[in-house]
N, C-alpha and C positions, 0 to 999 in steps of 0.2 A: 819880724813879719811886716810886709808892706801893707799900704792902705787898701789896695784892691782886694787882697786876701781877707782883710778884716771885714770889708763890705760884703763880700760873698758869703762870709760866715754868718753875718747878721741878717741879711735879706732872705726871706723865705722864697722857695721856688713855687711859682704859681702854677697849679695844675688846672688848666682851663677845661671847661666842658667840651666834649666832642660834639659834632653835628648830630650824631645819633642820640646822645644824651639830651641835647637841646630839643630835638624832635619829640622824644618821649615825654619830656617835661611839658611841652606845649599841649600834647594830647591829654596828658593827665590833668594839667591845670585847667584847661578849657572844659574838659568833661565834668570835673568837680563843679566848676563855676556854672555850667549849664544846668546842672541839677539844682543849684542854689537859686538861679534865676527863675527856673520853672516853679520852684516852691514859692517864691515871692509873688509870681504872677497869679498862681492859684489861690493864694491867701489875700490878694489885692493889696500887697504891701509895696511901698516905693523904696528906691535906693538912690544913691547919688551918681555923679559922673555921667558919661554918655549913655551908660546902661540905664540910669534913672531917667534921663531925657527920653530915651527910646521907650521905656515903660510908660511914661506919662503920655506920649503920643499914641502908644498902643491902647491905653485905657480910653483915650478920647476918641480915636478914629477906628479902633478895632483892627488896624493893620498889624501884620505879623511882626512880633518883636525882632526876630532874627534879621529880617530884611531891613527894618528901620535902623537897627544897630549897625549893620554893615554900611549902609548909606551915610549915616551921620558921621562915621569915622573917616570917610574919604578925605575931607579937607585937611585932616590932621597929619596925613602921611607926608605932605609937602613940608610942614613944619619939622617933622622928625627928620626928614632927609636933609634939610638945611642945617639943623642944629645938632643932630646926633648920629648921622651916618646911615648909609644904605642898609647895613646889616640889621639894625634895629627896625627899620621900615619893613624889611622883608619878613622878619620874625613877627612883627606886630600884625602885618597883613594876614599872615597865615593863622595867627591866634584868633584874630577877629573873624576870619572866615570859618574856622573850626567852631567857635562859639555860636556863630549865626546858624551853622548847620546843626549842631547838637541841640540847640534850643528848639529847633523845628522838629527834630526826631524824638526827643525824650518824652514829650507829652503823649505820644502814641503808646508808651509803655506803662505809664501810671497816671492816675488822676485822683486827687484828694477831694473827697466829698465834704470833709470838715477838718479844719486845723485851727488851733489856737493862734491868733495873730502874733502874740508875744513870743511863743515858742518858735513859730516859723521865722520870725525876725532874728532871734538869737541864733538859731541853728544855721539859717541861710547865710548870715553875715560872718559867722565863724568859718563856714566853708569858703566863702568868698575871700576872706582874709588869707586863708591857707593857700588858695589857688593863686591869688595875686603874688604872694611870696614866691611860689614856685616859678611863676613867669618872670618876675623881677630878677630873680637870681640866675636866670638864663638869658638875661638881656633881651627880654621880650615884654610886651605889655598888651593892653587891650585898647590902645589908641586914646584919643581924647584927653581926658583929665589925667589918666595914667602917664601919658607921654609928657605932659606939662609938669607933673609932679616929679617925674624922674629927671627931667632937664633942670628944674630949679634946684633939686638936691645935688646933682652933679656939678652944676655951674656955680651956684651961690650957697651951697651947703644948707639950704632950707629943707628940713625934714619932709619927705614925701607925704607922710601921714598927716602933717599939719596942713599942707596945701590941699590935699584931697578933702580933709575935714571941712575946711572953709568953703570950698566949692560945693561939696555935697549939701551942706546946710542951706546954701543959697538956692540950690535946685529944689530941695525939699520944701522950703518956705514958699517958693513959687508954685509948687504943686497944691498949696492950700486952696487955690482958686478952682481946682478940679477934683480933688480927692478929700474924703472925710478927714477933718482935723484930728480925730482920734488916731486914725491910721497914720497920719503924718507924724504925730508924736512918737508912735511906735517905730516908725521908719527912722526918725532922728536917733532913737536908741540904737538902731541897727548901724547907722553911720558911725556912731561913737565906738561901737564894738569893732567894726571893720577897720577903721582908721587907727584905733589903738593897737590892734594886732600888727598893722604895718609899721606904726611908729616904734613899737617895742622891738620889732624883729628885723626891720630892713634899714640898715645903715651902711652906706657905701664903704666906710672905713673898716667894716668888719667882714666884708665879703667881696673878694676881688676876682673870683674865678668866672 
């Protein structure tokens, strides 16, 4: 048996996602995430990344989260295009636009008059972790920190969860100047939960489709 035949028997066939599967994944991922973000907003809880930065500006200025999130992510598209290719840029742009739209629509369908901050933090960040995994596995992201984390993992093998954890903590500590410190402590718990989910479940060597 020759070498080529040996290699073909060892190497698995990669069954890549179709465009329809990618589209459905972005719809599902951003819809779940928009519910989580709405829950955080109504509970007054912070999060990290560009979403956290958008929330912080929303709390300070009362500008709409969806619009802020979309605008803040614009500069990161150039970075993604230069480092990671146009396909990821297009998918990320669509995902960010979907999330921005969903977060403006969902509050019209439900409003929480009272919610325990710790429960809201745990539930919302678990949902966010699941939605990020859906997007990552379909070569999409939500721009900003997501893009940077994906690039560093693919280029330098630095786990995306660790990168996001470090940046999220910096953003949350900065929020101490504007948000009650007790809510920041709860938010840091949320960042740990979110990034632990990503760290445990998203490794490029385990998922190639």
